[in-house]
Every structure is written in structure tokens, then in C-alpha cells.
C-alpha positions in Angstrom: 0.0 9.3 4.8 -1.8 7.9 7.8 -3.6 5.1 6.1 -6.0 4.3 3.3 -9.0 2.4 2.1 -8.3 -1.1 0.9 -11.1 -3.4 -0.3 -13.8 -1.5 1.6 -11.6 -1.4 4.8 -10.1 1.7 6.5 -6.7 0.8 7.6 -4.2 3.1 9.5 -0.5 2.9 10.3 0.1 1.3 13.7 1.8 4.4 15.3 1.6 4.6 19.1 -1.3 7.0 19.1 -3.4 4.8 16.9 -2.6 1.7 19.0 -3.5 3.7 22.2 -6.9 4.7 20.8 -7.7 1.2 19.4 -5.7 -1.3 21.6 -7.9 -4.2 20.7 -8.4 -3.5 17.0 -7.6 -6.2 14.5 -4.5 -5.9 12.3 -4.8 -6.7 8.7 -2.7 -6.6 5.5 -3.8 -4.0 3.0 -2.4 -6.1 0.2 0.0 -9.0 -0.3 3.5 -8.1 0.8 2.5 -5.0 2.7 3.1 -4.4 6.5 0.2 -4.9 8.8 -2.1 -2.0 9.5 -4.8 -1.4 12.1 -8.5 -1.9 11.0 -10.7 1.0 11.9 -14.3 -0.2 12.6 -15.7 3.1 13.7 -15.9 4.6 10.2 -19.3 6.2 10.9 -18.0 8.1 14.0 -16.7 11.4 12.6 -15.5 12.6 16.0 -13.5 9.5 16.6 -12.0 9.7 13.1 -10.9 13.3 13.6 -9.4 12.5 16.9 -7.6 9.5 15.5 -6.0 11.4 12.6 -5.1 14.4 14.7 -3.5 12.2 17.4 -1.5 10.3 14.8 -0.3 13.4 12.9 2.9 14.1 14.8 3.9 10.5 14.9 3.8 9.9 11.1 7.0 9.6 9.2 8.0 12.5 6.8 6.9 12.2 3.3 9.5 10.5 1.1 10.9 12.7 -1.6 10.4 11.5 -5.1 13.5 10.9 -7.1 13.8 13.2 -10.1 15.7 12.6 -13.3 19.4 13.1 -12.7 19.2 12.6 -9.0 
């Protein structure tokens, strides 16, 4: 997961690639108790959004495995 939409805001994880592409972007909390994320203002710029997600991809943590019954 690279980010999400929270209260009409697109927020992404602050991985190095995202910070490099948006060094002056505001940081906001998606919800109480969450870690800060980067606010993406250029939501209408498809080229930028594609570049952002593609550059972040390799730096994102692996997906957490769900615990199953008996594990």
C-alpha cells in the first residue's frame, strides 16, 4: 500500500522517493493515532501521480501476511 484517500485528501507514505519528488509537501495525519503521511496536492496531474507511484514502488514495505486460524 502506497497511501490512500482520507477525508478527501490523497496521502502517501513518506518513503524517500516520495520525499524527493515532493520535498516541500505538507505532512498530515490520515486519522488519530496514525503516522504522518505526505499530502499530494497534484491530484489532477496524471503524469505526476504515475511517476510518484512508480518511483515509490520499490521502496514500499512488503505486504503483511494475515494471521490465519491456528497460526
